[in-house]
C-alpha positions in Angstrom: -50.4 -26.7 5.5 -52.8 -23.7 4.9 -52.4 -21.0 2.3 -52.4 -17.8 5.1 -49.4 -19.8 7.0 -47.8 -20.2 3.8 -48.4 -16.3 3.3 -46.7 -15.6 6.6 -43.2 -18.1 6.2 -42.6 -16.9 2.5 -43.2 -12.8 4.1 -40.8 -13.7 6.9 -38.1 -15.6 4.4 -38.5 -12.3 2.2 -38.5 -9.6 4.7 -34.9 -12.1 6.2 -33.5 -11.5 2.6 -34.4 -7.8 2.7 -32.8 -7.1 6.2 -29.9 -8.9 5.3 -29.4 -7.0 2.4 -30.3 -3.6 3.4 -28.2 -3.9 6.2 -25.6 -5.2 4.9 -25.5 -2.6 2.4 -25.9 0.2 4.9 -23.0 -1.4 7.0 -20.6 -0.5 4.0 -22.5 2.4 2.7 -19.6 4.2 4.3 -17.0 2.5 3.8 -14.4 4.0 1.7 -10.5 3.3 1.9 -8.2 6.1 2.3 -4.4 4.8 1.2 -1.1 6.4 2.3 2.6 5.8 1.3 5.2 5.2 -1.3 5.2 3.8 -4.8 3.8 0.7 -3.3 0.3 2.2 -3.2 0.9 5.3 -5.7 -1.5 5.1 -8.6 -0.6 8.0 -9.9 0.2 11.0 -7.5 3.2 11.7 -8.6 1.8 12.7 -12.0 0.5 15.7 -10.6 3.4 17.3 -9.0 6.7 19.0 -9.7 9.1 16.5 -10.1 11.4 14.0 -12.1 11.3 10.6 -14.2 13.2 9.1 -11.2 9.7 9.3 -9.6 7.2 8.9 -12.3 5.8 5.6 -13.5 3.8 7.8 -16.3 5.3 5.6 -19.3 5.5 2.8 -21.2 6.1 -0.3 -20.4 4.2 0.7 -17.0 0.8 -0.6 -17.1 0.9 -2.5 -19.9 -0.5 -5.5 -18.4 -3.7 -4.6 -17.4 -4.4 -1.1 -18.1 -2.7 -1.6 -21.0 -1.3 2.3 -20.8 0.8 3.9 -18.1 -1.2 5.3 -15.1 1.6 6.5 -13.2 1.6 2.9 -11.3 4.9 1.0 -10.8 4.2 -1.8 -11.8 2.8 -3.8 -15.3 -0.8 -3.3 -14.1 -2.5 -3.3 -10.5 -1.2 -2.6 -7.0 -2.3 -4.2 -3.9 -4.1 -1.7 -3.6 -6.1 -1.9 -6.2 -7.0 -5.5 -5.2 -7.8 -4.8 -1.8 -10.9 -1.6 -3.2 -12.1 -4.8 -5.7 -12.0 -7.2 -2.5 -14.0 -4.3 -0.9 -16.5 -3.5 -3.5 -14.9 -0.6 -4.4 -14.0 1.1 -6.9 -10.1 1.8 -7.9 -9.2 4.7 -6.2 -8.3 7.6 -7.6 -5.1 9.7 -6.2 -6.3 13.0 -4.3 -4.6 15.5 -6.3 -6.9 13.9 -9.5 -10.2 14.6 -7.6 -12.3 16.9 -8.6 -13.9 19.1 -6.1 -17.6 17.6 -6.4 -16.1 14.0 -7.2 -15.7 12.2 -3.9 -16.6 8.6 -4.6 -15.1 5.9 -1.4 -11.8 7.0 -0.8 -8.9 9.1 -1.7 -4.8 8.2 -2.9 -2.2 10.8 -1.3 0.4 8.0 -1.9 3.8 9.8 -3.6 6.6 7.6 -5.2 9.5 7.9 -2.9 8.3 9.5 -0.2 9.7 8.6 3.5 8.1 9.1 7.1 11.3 11.2 7.3 10.6 15.0 5.7 14.0 14.8 4.2 13.9 11.7 2.3 13.7 13.2 -1.2 12.8 16.6 -0.5 11.1 18.5 -2.9 10.3 15.9 -5.0 7.6 14.0 -3.2 4.8 14.2 -1.0 6.2 12.7 2.4 3.9 11.2 4.9 3.1 14.4 7.1 2.0 16.5 3.7 0.0 13.4 3.1 -1.6 13.8 6.3 -2.3 17.6 5.9 -4.0 16.3 2.4 -6.3 14.2 4.4 -7.1 17.0 6.7 -7.9 19.3 3.7 -10.2 16.7 2.3 -12.0 16.2 5.2 -12.7 20.0 5.4 -14.2 19.9 1.9 -16.1 16.5 2.7 -17.8 18.3 5.8 -18.2 21.5 3.6 -20.1 19.2 1.0 -22.1 16.8 2.6 -22.6 18.3 5.8 -20.6 17.0 9.4 -22.4 14.4 10.5 -22.0 12.7 7.1 -18.3 13.4 6.5 -17.9 12.0 9.8 -18.9 8.7 9.6 -17.6 7.9 6.3 -13.7 9.1 7.6 -14.6 6.9 10.8 -16.1 4.0 8.7 -13.3 4.1 6.5 -9.8 2.4 6.3 -6.1 3.7 6.0 -4.3 1.7 4.3 -0.3 2.8 4.9 3.0 1.3 3.4 6.0 3.4 4.0 9.6 3.3 5.5 11.2 1.6 2.6 12.3 4.8 0.7 14.0 6.6 4.3 16.3 3.1 4.6 16.9 3.0 0.6 18.3 6.5 0.7 20.0 6.0 4.0 22.0 2.7 2.4 22.3 4.0 -1.1 23.4 7.9 -0.9 24.1 8.4 2.6 26.1 4.8 4.2 28.1 6.9 6.3 24.8 7.8 8.4 24.9 4.7 10.1 29.0 5.6 11.6 27.5 8.4 14.0 23.7 6.9 14.6 22.8 3.3 15.3 20.7 1.2 12.9 18.1 1.3 15.9 18.0 5.2 16.6 17.7 5.5 12.8 14.3 3.2 12.9 13.1 4.8 16.2 12.9 7.9 14.0 11.0 6.5 11.3 8.3 4.6 13.3 8.6 8.1 15.3 7.5 9.9 12.9 5.0 7.0 10.9 3.4 7.5 14.9 3.2 10.7 15.0 1.3 10.5 11.6 -1.4 8.0 12.4 -2.0 10.1 15.8 -3.0 12.9 13.3 -5.1 10.5 11.5 -7.0 8.8 14.5 -7.3 12.8 15.3 -9.2 13.8 11.9 -11.1 10.5 12.5 -9.8 7.4 11.6 -10.2 4.0 13.5 -9.4 1.4 11.5 -5.7 1.1 10.0 -3.9 -1.4 7.3 -0.3 -1.2 7.8 2.1 -3.1 5.4 5.4 -3.9 6.9 9.0 -3.7 4.9 9.5 -5.9 2.3 12.7 -8.0 1.9 13.9 -4.5 0.3 18.0 -6.6 0.5 17.1 -9.1 -2.1 15.0 -6.5 -4.7 17.3 -6.4 -7.8 18.0 -3.1 -7.1 19.8 -3.9 -4.1 21.3 -6.9 -5.3 23.3 -4.3 -6.8 25.4 -3.3 -3.4 26.8 -6.7 -2.9 29.3 -9.1 -4.2 27.4 -12.0 -6.4 24.4 -10.4 -6.3 23.7 -11.4 -2.4 20.8 -10.0 -0.8 22.1 -6.6 1.0 21.9 -8.1 4.9 22.0 -4.3 6.0 19.0 -3.3 4.3 17.3 -6.6 5.5 18.2 -5.9 9.0 16.9 -2.7 9.2 13.3 -4.3 7.7 13.9 -6.0 10.3 14.1 -3.8 13.5 11.1 -2.0 11.2 8.5 -4.3 11.6 9.3 -5.5 14.9 9.2 -2.0 16.1 6.2 -1.0 14.3 4.1 -4.2 15.3 4.8 -3.0 18.5 3.8 0.4 18.3 0.7 -0.5 16.6 -0.1 -2.9 19.8 0.4 0.5 21.8 -1.6 2.2 20.2 -4.7 -0.2 20.5 -4.4 0.0 24.3 -4.0 4.5 24.6 -6.4 5.5 21.7 -10.2 4.4 21.7 -12.0 2.8 18.9 -8.4 1.9 17.2 -8.4 -1.4 15.1 -5.5 -2.1 13.1 -4.3 -4.7 10.5 -0.3 -5.3 10.2 0.8 -7.4 6.9 4.1 -10.0 7.8 4.8 -8.5 4.2 8.6 -9.4 4.8 7.8 -13.2 5.3 5.6 -12.8 2.4 8.0 -11.8 -0.1 10.7 -13.4 1.6 9.1 -17.1 0.4 8.2 -16.2 -2.6 11.9 -14.8 -3.1 13.2 -18.6 -2.1 10.8 -20.3 -3.3 9.2 -19.2 -6.6 8.0 -21.6 -8.5 5.6 -22.5 -5.6 4.1 -19.3 -6.4 3.8 -19.7 -9.8 7.4 -17.7 -10.5 10.0 -18.6 -13.1 12.0 -15.7 -11.5 13.0 -14.0 -8.3 15.9 -12.5 -8.5 16.2 -10.5 -11.7 13.3 -7.6 -12.8 11.4 -8.2 -15.7 12.2 -4.3 -16.9 15.6 -2.4 -16.5 19.4 -2.9 -17.3 22.8 -4.6 -16.3 22.9 -7.4 -13.3 19.3 -8.4 -12.7 17.8 -5.5 -14.1 18.8 -4.0 -11.2 19.7 -0.7 -12.8 16.2 1.4 -12.5 16.0 2.5 -16.5 12.6 1.0 -17.1 11.3 2.8 -20.0 14.4 4.6 -20.8 13.4 7.8 -19.2 15.4 7.9 -16.3 18.5 9.1 -17.8 19.6 6.7 -19.6 17.3 5.1 -22.8 18.8 1.4 -22.6 16.8 -0.9 -20.6 15.4 -4.8 -21.8 11.9 -5.6 -21.0 10.8 -9.3 -20.8 7.9 -11.2 -22.0 6.1 -12.6 -19.8 6.1 -10.2 -16.3 3.5 -12.4 -15.0 6.1 -15.3 -14.6 8.4 -12.6 -12.4 8.5 -11.2 -9.0 9.7 -8.3 -9.7 8.6 -5.9 -12.4 11.1 -3.2 -12.1 14.2 -2.9 -10.0 12.0 -1.9 -6.9 8.6 -3.5 -7.7 6.4 -6.5 -7.3 4.5 -7.0 -10.8 1.1 -7.4 -11.0 1.0 -11.1 -10.1 2.9 -10.3 -6.8 0.5 -7.4 -6.2 -2.4 -9.7 -6.2 -1.3 -12.7 -3.9 0.1 -9.9 -1.4 -3.5 -8.3 -1.3 -5.1 -11.8 -1.0 -2.7 -12.5 2.0 -4.1 -9.2 3.3 -8.0 -9.5 3.0 -8.4 -12.8 4.0 -5.2 -14.4 5.4 -3.9 -16.2 8.5 -2.4 -14.3 11.7 0.5 -15.8 10.7 0.3 -13.1 7.6 -2.1 -10.6 8.7 -2.8 -9.9 12.4 -4.4 -9.7 14.6 -7.6 -9.5 12.3 -7.4 -9.5 8.1 -8.4 -6.9 6.1 -12.2 -8.6 5.5 -12.6 -8.6 9.5 -11.3 -4.9 9.4 -13.7 -3.6 6.6 -16.5 -5.8 8.7 -17.2 -7.3 5.1 -20.1 -9.8 4.9 -19.2 -11.2 1.2 -16.7 -13.4 0.1 
């Protein structure tokens, strides 16, 4: 082979590599992660609002596994959204209320522990879903001012909007207002919740968002805190029925919006089935315990006293949170969160459909 031919071939290889690196970087340079919802996604929003310790996790032992200090996350370590950020080559996404004016880096977390889709769910103590949408609108205006309209539009359009909401709407109804279902059917109540979620999805679309990652409701009747409502610590059938109704309605509305709104893309994560499998067969997924929480008080450690800051100082704490599916009465351990995030990122249509998050981000890497 002649030297000129070899040079041409080598140039072609390097040019191809450069184009690949350049274009992969180019396609992802505007990728941002915007996070909405409740305590499943809250990375510390409630540290910055006037609320009570019941809606905060800014005290030990929260955060002990990974951060070594409490951050406001309701877990011993990272949340699902933290792992998703890692898989997408993003930094940990900070709470919107923590971000200084000129500090925007690849996204914002608006999620607030205790939040619901309904405004009156823990009203006055949390940032409900509609308030979170207003914060996104504020952020969009700031980005336009700081970066110019074109760049801001690109960031908003290419961003992924990851949302977990609804569990508190149903939990509040069952725990604090059980008489509600004497005047409303479960289907009607679910319809109200889904109606509010739909309005917010349309609002995000109006701002410019096009890619939506929705976490369905988990098997909430089987969390330690709701096992206390039943005889012998069985799962709450009422709570699980509401979760199933919600998930069917949510999946249907997402499919409908994809046909109605041009460019609308979504991923729906079947949190219920994935959680149910781990509750039923914990050892298969590396857990020793999936009924009792690592941290709390009473049967199944289902009383939400973890950390001793919520009116009751007494609580017990397990030695190995990674062996527990639930860290506290209502929230998953870091190990469980990692497993759920992996399914969301790379899972098959049996758990995340019609596309996984790797496809939604249009991510080239592993």
